[in-house]
N, C-alpha and C positions, 0 to 999 in steps of 0.2 A: 206700268205704272214709272212715271219720271220719280226719281227721288236725288233730294235737291240737297248739298251737305252744305250748311249757313255752318258763321262761328261760334264757338262756344260752344259747340256737339250739339247744335239741333238736326233733325232729316224730318223731311216731311216729303207726303207721301196721298197720291190721290190717287187712283182709277186702278191702284193695281188686282187683276183678278188671279187666281191662285185655285188647286182647287187640293183635297185633303194630303191627293198622296205623292203632291209638289210636296207639303213639306215631310217629310218624313220623321220629323224628330215628335213633333204633333199630330197627335191622331185619334186619343183617345180625350173627351174631355169632360172635365165634373163639371155642369152647369146648378149654381145655387140660386134662388130668385127667381121666380117666373111672374114678376109683375105685369104692369102696364107694358114696360118696354123690354123687359126678358126675356118674355116667352117670344116675342118676334125676334129678339136676337139669335136666343138657341137656334129657333126655326132656320135663321136663315143656314146656320152651322150643322143642320142637319140634314140640311138642301144638299149644301157643298160636300157631303160626303163624310165627315166625321162622328167617329161612333160617344153619342151622349149619356153620361149619367145623373139623373136631374136629381134634385132633394128643393124641396121649397117648405114652406109652415104649411101654409094649404096645398093638398098635393091633387085637389081637382084640378086646381089655377094650372098643372102641368097632363093635365088628359089630353089632350088633343097632340103632347109633344110624345107623350106615352103609345099611344093609340100609333104616333108615324116611326116608334122605331126606339127614341129613349130609352135607359134602364131609370127604373125609379131606384133612390137610396134614401134608408130613414131617418139619418144624419148626414151634414157636411162632410167629417172624418169615413162614413162607408163613400161616399158618389168619389172621396180623392183619389181612398187607397188604391194606387199603385198607377194613378192615371198622367198623363202624361203633362194635362195641366189644369189649376182648379181655377174656375172665372164664377165672381160672384157680383150680383146686381141688386143690394137690399137695401133697407128702406135709411135705417138711420146709424153712427156713429156706431152704438150699441150693437143691433145685427150684427156688423163687419166685425166686431173684435170676436163675439161668437162664432160667428162663423170657420174664421181662420185663426182664432189663441183659446179658446174657450176649451174646455174637454168632450167635445164631441166633434170639436172643429179640424178643419186641412189639414191642419198639421199635429194632430193627434194620430191620424191613420199613421196603422202600422206600417206603409212604406207611403210617407206624404209624397204628393207630385214634385217634380224640378224649379216648376212653375207657377209662380202664387201670380193672378191678378185680380181685383179688384175696382168694380167700373163704376161702384155706388159714390157717390157723391158725399166726401166722409173729410175728417179733421187731417189736415198734414203733419201732426204729429204719430197718429194714428198709424199711417202710411209707414214713418221711418220705426213705429215699433215694430211691424209685422217685419218690415223688410230686417231687422236684425234676428225676431225669433228665426223666421225663415234661412237668413247664412246660419245659425245655429247647427240647424241639422241638414245643413248642404242644396240649400234651395235658393233660387233668387225668386224675389216678390217686384211685381212689378203693380202703381197706382195708375191707371188709367178708365180715371169719370169721364160721361161724357154728354154732345150737346143734341140737339136735336128733337128732342118728345117722342113724344108717339108717333107721331108720321116719319122721324128720321127712324126710328128701329121699324118701323114698320118696310119702310123703302130702302133699307141697306145706307141711310146717307148718314149718320149719325157723323160728328167731328168726335175725335179718340185724342185727349189729352195726356201724355202717359211720362210717366217718373219712374223711375228703378233703373237697373244694371243696363246701359245698352246693347252688349251681349241677349240677354234675356228677350231682348224688346225684338230683337233682328229674328231670335229665335218663333219668338210668338208673332210676327208681321202678319202672313198668312192668314191668321188664323181674324187679329183684328180687322183685315184688311176686308175680310167678309160680313162687318160689321158695319162700317166708316166708307167715307168717301175721303175722308181727311184726314190722318193719322198723323200725330207729329210727336216728336219726342222733343223732350225742355230739360232733362235732367235727374240726377238722383233722386230718390226716394221723397217722396211729398212735393214733386216737383207738380206732377201732373195735375193733383187737387191743389195747388195753387193758383192755377191755370183757371183753375176751375170756380174759384172765388170770381174771379175776374171778371169769368165769361155768369157767372150770376150778376155780379154786379150791374154790369152793361145791361143782362135783363131787366132788375130790378128797375132801371131808370128808363128803358123804354118802353114795357108795360104800365108805368106811370104815365109815359105821357101819350101812350095811344090809347088809354081809357079816355085822359081829360081835352084828346084831339076829336074822337068819334063824339065825346061829349057838346062839345062848341060846336063841332060839322051838325050835328042832329038840332042844336037851337038855332044854328042862324039857317036851318031851312033848305040840306044842301042834300041831298043823294049821297050816305054814307060807303055809297059800292064806289059811286066812281070818283068820289073823294080820294078812297083806295088806287081806286085803277092814276089818277094820276099822282098823289103822292110817296104812292108808292115804289115808284121807278126813276125816282128824283133822291138831291140828295136825303130829303129824309125817308127814306123808303130804309125797310129794318124786318129781320125774319117776323118779329110781333106782327106788324104792323101786315103783315102781307099771307102767314099765315093765321092767326087770332084775329084778327080784326075782321075779318069773316064772321069766323064764331060766335064774337060778341054780338055783333050784327042778329043772326042768325037765332041770340040768344041761349048758344051752346056752349054751357058752362062743362058740360064732361069735364075727365079728364087727361088730359097729355104728362100732364104734371101735375104732382095735390099740392094744394096749396101749402098744409101741412109739414111737406118735404120740402116748400120753399124756402116759408118759414127757419126752417130747420140748417137748410144752406145760408141762407143770409144772419143768420146766430150765428154758423163759423166764421163768416164773411167779418161781421162783426169784431167777436176776437181775436183774430189773425191779424186784423188794423189798431187794435189796441194794445196787440205785442207788441208791433211796429212804431208805437206812437202817433198814427195817423187816426184826423178828423176826420169822417165821409157821414156826412148829414145827412147826403140823401139816400143813400142808403139806409142810416136809422132811418128818417120816416115814411121809405119804403114797407121793412119789419113789421113798426107803426100801422102803417096801412093794414097789412094782408094779417097782423092779429087782429086786428078788427073785421077785415070776411070772415078768420076764424071763430072769433064771440059768436060771430053769427048764424054762427052751426054749418062752417060749408068749407072744412077743410079740408073734406074729401071730392071739395068740385077742384078742377082743373084752378091757375093761374092767370087766367083773365075773368076769374070771379071778380079781380078786383072791380073792374066794371062795378059790381052790383053797392061798394059804400062811395064809389064817387057818386053814382045815384042818391045814392041815400046824404051824402053829404049836399045835394045840390036838390033837395027836394022833390026831385021827379018820380021816384016811387017806383022803379023797377026794380024788376022779380026775378028769380030763379026758372 
């Protein structure tokens, strides 16, 4: 894998392959969260030979991992006790806080792991708080949110945005390289979460334009698949039109990323923007539209379910 040094402490990594025993400092991993993305990500680490102890709120979601050799733990603290690293990907900031700072959290373990990693999209301020608490017990904390959805998780092609101590990032990099093809270090604690907010602002805009463009194509009597073939590789191309566009055409609104979680992300981004005295009207409009999706009872569908609201606005009577 090529590693290119950039100004201001940035490292770009792509395509590295490493076996677990090539990273002698990290072998036993506590994995917390086996949702739509987490279960695939944990599976990649099992395939790579890492020893996994798993905890999630619903044990049945870990059944496949347990059958493949993962060990079950009743709490994050139990999973983290004596581990070389603890990695979480859960739902909301409150879940992140309980996972790492709660009475049964990773830092409450009798022997906390030297590295904590949260891959949930969460608040930059919480990432900094976890980093401060970890430092008090001699551990390091990385915030490493991801982009790529369920497809990226299944195919280990995620983009991973990392903040925290650079030395901890280097130690954990072989693990992260098993989960994604783009792993970028951005700076101190909270930096990874700030980059994920940039990502979500971009996703919100392209999701709105994807729905509008496909509506236009349909009303004009065009074959929407051929339209995607034409525009998807040009200047208007995006991950959204090429990956979620076909799902919309097929009326496939199953979640790669839940609407309700995306609303949470957009709220964090708007709060951060307000703190920085930024006005982001496009982002505000996206959250308004996604709130309408949830109000229609579609909060547990994928973000491409935004099309349902656009269809309703245009009196087209689309259904899920």
